C-alpha positions as CSV (number, residue, x, y, z in Angstrom):
1,M,16.4,57.9,-22.8
2,G,15.2,59.2,-19.4
3,R,16.1,57.7,-16.1
4,S,12.7,55.9,-15.8
5,G,13.0,54.5,-19.3
6,L,16.5,53.2,-18.6
7,L,15.3,51.5,-15.4
8,T,12.5,49.9,-17.3
9,A,14.8,48.6,-19.9
10,V,17.2,47.2,-17.4
11,F,14.3,45.5,-15.5
12,A,13.0,43.9,-18.7
13,L,16.5,42.6,-19.6
14,A,16.9,41.1,-16.1
15,V,13.5,39.4,-16.4
16,G,14.4,38.0,-19.8
17,I,17.6,36.6,-18.4
18,M,16.0,35.1,-15.3
19,V,12.9,33.5,-16.9
20,P,14.8,30.5,-18.3
21,F,16.0,29.7,-14.8
22,G,12.7,30.1,-13.1
23,A,9.7,27.9,-12.8
24,N,7.9,27.3,-16.1
25,P,4.1,27.2,-15.5
26,G,3.6,24.9,-18.4
27,A,6.3,22.4,-17.4
28,A,5.2,18.9,-16.3
29,Q,5.1,18.5,-12.6
30,P,7.1,15.7,-10.9
31,Q,5.1,12.4,-10.6
32,P,4.4,11.3,-7.0
33,R,6.4,8.2,-6.0
34,A,5.0,5.0,-4.7
35,H,5.7,4.3,-1.1
36,V,5.6,1.0,0.6
37,Y,5.3,1.2,4.4
38,L,6.4,-2.0,6.2
39,L,5.6,-2.3,9.9
40,R,7.3,-4.7,12.3
41,G,5.5,-6.4,15.2
42,L,6.1,-6.8,19.0
43,L,9.1,-5.0,20.4
44,N,10.2,-4.1,16.9
45,I,12.5,-7.1,16.8
46,F,10.4,-10.2,15.9
47,S,9.5,-9.2,12.3
48,L,12.8,-8.9,10.5
49,G,11.2,-10.4,7.4
50,M,9.8,-6.9,6.9
51,D,13.4,-5.7,6.5
52,S,14.4,-8.3,4.0
53,L,11.2,-7.8,2.1
54,A,11.9,-4.0,2.0
55,E,15.4,-4.8,0.5
56,E,13.8,-7.0,-2.2
57,L,11.5,-4.2,-3.1
58,K,14.3,-1.6,-3.2
59,G,16.1,-4.0,-5.5
60,R,13.1,-3.6,-7.8
61,D,13.4,0.3,-7.6
62,V,10.4,0.5,-5.3
63,Y,10.7,3.0,-2.4
64,A,10.1,1.1,0.9
65,T,10.6,2.0,4.5
66,V,10.4,-0.1,7.7
67,H,8.9,1.1,11.0
68,S,7.6,-0.1,14.3
69,Y,3.9,-0.9,14.5
70,S,3.5,1.6,17.3
71,D,4.3,4.5,14.9
72,W,1.4,3.8,12.5
73,Q,-0.6,6.9,13.4
74,T,2.3,9.3,13.0
75,L,3.1,7.5,9.7
76,A,-0.5,7.9,8.5
77,E,-0.4,11.6,9.2
78,Q,2.7,12.1,7.2
79,A,1.5,9.8,4.4
80,A,-1.8,11.8,4.2
81,A,0.1,15.1,4.0
82,D,2.5,13.8,1.3
83,Y,-0.4,12.3,-0.7
84,K,-2.3,15.6,-0.7
85,A,0.8,17.5,-1.6
86,G,1.2,15.3,-4.7
87,K,4.4,13.7,-3.4
88,E,3.3,10.2,-2.7
89,A,1.0,7.7,-4.5
90,P,0.2,4.9,-4.6
91,I,0.4,4.0,-0.9
92,I,1.0,0.4,0.0
93,L,0.9,-1.0,3.6
94,I,2.5,-4.3,4.7
95,G,2.9,-5.5,8.3
96,H,3.5,-8.6,10.5
97,S,1.7,-9.7,13.6
98,L,0.9,-6.5,15.6
99,G,2.3,-4.7,12.6
100,A,-0.3,-6.5,10.5
101,D,-3.0,-5.2,12.8
102,A,-1.5,-1.8,12.6
103,V,-1.6,-1.6,8.7
104,M,-5.3,-2.4,8.8
105,E,-5.8,0.4,11.4
106,M,-3.6,2.7,9.3
107,A,-5.6,2.0,6.1
108,A,-8.9,2.9,7.9
109,Y,-7.3,6.0,9.4
110,L,-6.1,7.2,6.0
111,G,-9.7,6.5,4.7
112,R,-11.1,8.9,7.2
113,K,-8.7,11.5,5.8
114,G,-9.8,10.9,2.2
115,V,-6.6,9.1,1.2
116,P,-6.8,5.9,-1.0
117,V,-4.6,2.9,-0.2
118,A,-3.7,0.7,-3.2
119,L,-2.7,-2.5,-1.4
120,V,-2.7,-3.8,2.2
121,V,-0.8,-7.0,3.0
122,P,-1.1,-8.2,6.6
123,F,1.2,-11.1,7.6
124,D,-0.8,-13.0,10.2
125,C,-2.9,-10.5,12.1
126,T,-3.7,-11.2,15.7
127,K,-7.5,-10.7,14.9
128,S,-9.9,-10.2,12.1
129,F,-10.6,-6.8,10.5
130,A,-13.0,-5.3,8.0
131,A,-11.3,-3.6,5.1
132,S,-12.2,0.1,4.8
133,D,-13.7,1.5,1.6
134,N,-10.6,3.5,0.6
135,V,-8.6,0.2,0.1
136,A,-8.2,-1.2,-3.4
137,R,-6.9,-4.6,-2.5
138,V,-6.2,-6.7,0.6
139,L,-4.0,-9.7,0.5
140,N,-4.3,-11.3,3.9
141,L,-1.6,-13.9,4.6
142,T,-2.7,-15.9,7.6
143,H,-1.6,-18.8,9.7
144,G,-4.5,-18.3,12.1
145,G,-7.2,-19.7,9.9
146,T,-10.8,-18.3,9.8
147,L,-10.3,-16.4,13.1
148,T,-8.0,-14.0,11.3
149,Y,-9.8,-13.9,7.9
150,M,-10.6,-10.4,6.6
151,R,-13.9,-9.2,5.2
152,G,-14.9,-6.1,3.3
153,G,-16.4,-3.4,5.4
154,P,-19.3,-1.1,4.4
155,G,-18.7,0.5,1.0
156,F,-15.7,-1.8,0.2
157,R,-15.4,-2.3,-3.5
158,G,-11.9,-3.5,-3.8
159,T,-10.6,-7.1,-4.1
160,L,-9.8,-9.2,-1.1
161,A,-8.0,-12.5,-0.7
162,N,-7.4,-14.6,2.4
163,V,-4.4,-16.8,1.8
164,D,-4.4,-19.5,4.6
165,V,-1.0,-21.2,5.0
166,S,-1.8,-23.0,8.2
167,S,-1.5,-26.4,6.4
168,D,2.2,-25.7,5.7
169,P,4.2,-27.2,8.7
170,S,7.2,-25.1,7.7
171,I,5.4,-21.8,8.5
172,D,4.3,-20.5,11.8
173,H,3.3,-17.1,13.3
174,I,6.9,-16.1,14.0
175,N,8.4,-17.0,10.6
176,I,5.5,-16.3,8.2
177,N,7.0,-12.9,7.4
178,K,10.2,-14.5,6.2
179,S,8.7,-17.1,3.8
180,A,10.4,-16.8,0.4
181,R,7.3,-17.9,-1.5
182,L,5.1,-15.4,0.3
183,H,7.7,-12.7,-0.3
184,A,7.5,-13.6,-4.0
185,R,3.8,-13.2,-4.0
186,V,3.9,-9.9,-2.2
187,V,6.6,-8.5,-4.5
188,A,4.5,-9.5,-7.5
189,E,1.5,-7.8,-6.1
190,V,3.4,-4.6,-5.3
191,L,5.0,-4.5,-8.7
192,A,1.6,-4.9,-10.3
193,V,0.3,-1.8,-8.4
194,V,3.4,0.3,-9.1
195,G,3.4,-0.7,-12.8
196,N,-0.2,0.3,-13.2
197,H,0.6,3.6,-11.5
198,K,3.4,4.3,-13.9
199,A,1.2,3.4,-16.9
200,A,-1.7,5.6,-15.9
201,P,-2.0,8.4,-13.4
202,A,-3.8,7.3,-10.2
203,K,-7.1,8.9,-9.4
204,K,-7.3,10.9,-6.2
205,G,-10.1,10.7,-3.7
206,N,-11.8,7.9,-1.8
207,G,-12.6,4.5,-3.2
208,A,-10.7,1.6,-4.7
209,S,-9.4,3.3,-7.9
210,V,-5.7,2.8,-7.5
211,G,-3.8,-0.4,-8.6
212,T,-6.6,-3.0,-8.5
213,A,-5.1,-5.2,-11.2
214,R,-3.8,-8.7,-10.2
215,P,-0.3,-9.8,-11.2
216,T,-0.3,-11.9,-14.4
217,T,3.0,-13.8,-13.6
218,L,1.6,-15.8,-10.6
219,P,0.7,-19.5,-10.7
220,D,-3.0,-20.3,-10.9
221,Q,-4.6,-20.2,-7.4
222,R,-7.0,-22.8,-6.2
223,R,-10.0,-20.9,-4.9
224,S,-12.9,-22.0,-2.7
225,R,-16.2,-20.1,-2.0
226,Q,-17.0,-19.1,1.5
227,K,-18.3,-22.0,3.6
228,A,-21.9,-22.0,4.7
229,D,-20.9,-22.4,8.4
230,N,-18.8,-19.2,8.2
231,P,-21.1,-16.6,6.7
232,A,-20.0,-13.0,6.2
233,P,-21.8,-10.5,8.3
234,A,-24.7,-8.6,6.6
235,G,-23.5,-5.7,4.5
236,T,-19.9,-6.9,4.1
237,Q,-18.0,-8.1,1.0
238,P,-17.9,-12.0,0.8
239,L,-14.4,-13.4,1.3
240,H,-12.7,-16.0,-0.7
241,T,-9.7,-18.1,0.2
242,E,-6.6,-18.9,-1.9
243,E,-3.7,-21.3,-1.5
244,I,-0.2,-20.7,-2.7
245,P,1.4,-24.0,-3.9
246,N,4.4,-25.2,-1.9
């Protein structure tokens, strides 16, 4: 065998040995993980219910991180990059007070980047927002009454619930994010989204195609239609209200 033939044989042998250790083009790619972003409110110290909720979610094997509301745009940039790289989905946003405002802003910002958001849970926003069309579900937990009710914005095709707890004397703006019964509701909603994601791959792109199913383990909710003296603006999704039994 000539020198060139010997080199060819050695190269072929080396490739044969290394292939099992290299990437297999036909191998299944890792599934993106769900990520729950929790945003605290003013001064990053008045929303510690976000921390305890994150721990509850981690105890259910859900990846959850806690941040200041002021970081929402940086977080959105990273979330968009991770989503488009196939590392992260579904995306779930939860916040309290100014953090609640921030998750609504963050969801809309992700929409402008073509990134779907499976679930947004604001705990007592300081004002009302219109849900963007990339959001599959909004669960608005409010102590502020109709002034902080959410509505679906143009193109919104997801589901939206305004849960008004202002009639409960044990809950106020400061402690709403620590309520055990509201935590239970939110955990159930998150698990429904994550469970649906594991059962079937999420669809990419804009629109409310990720995790729209409702939890089946919650008590029946008493619903009321929108009142005539509080009409939804033209072109928006009608709201409905829910109550969580004490």
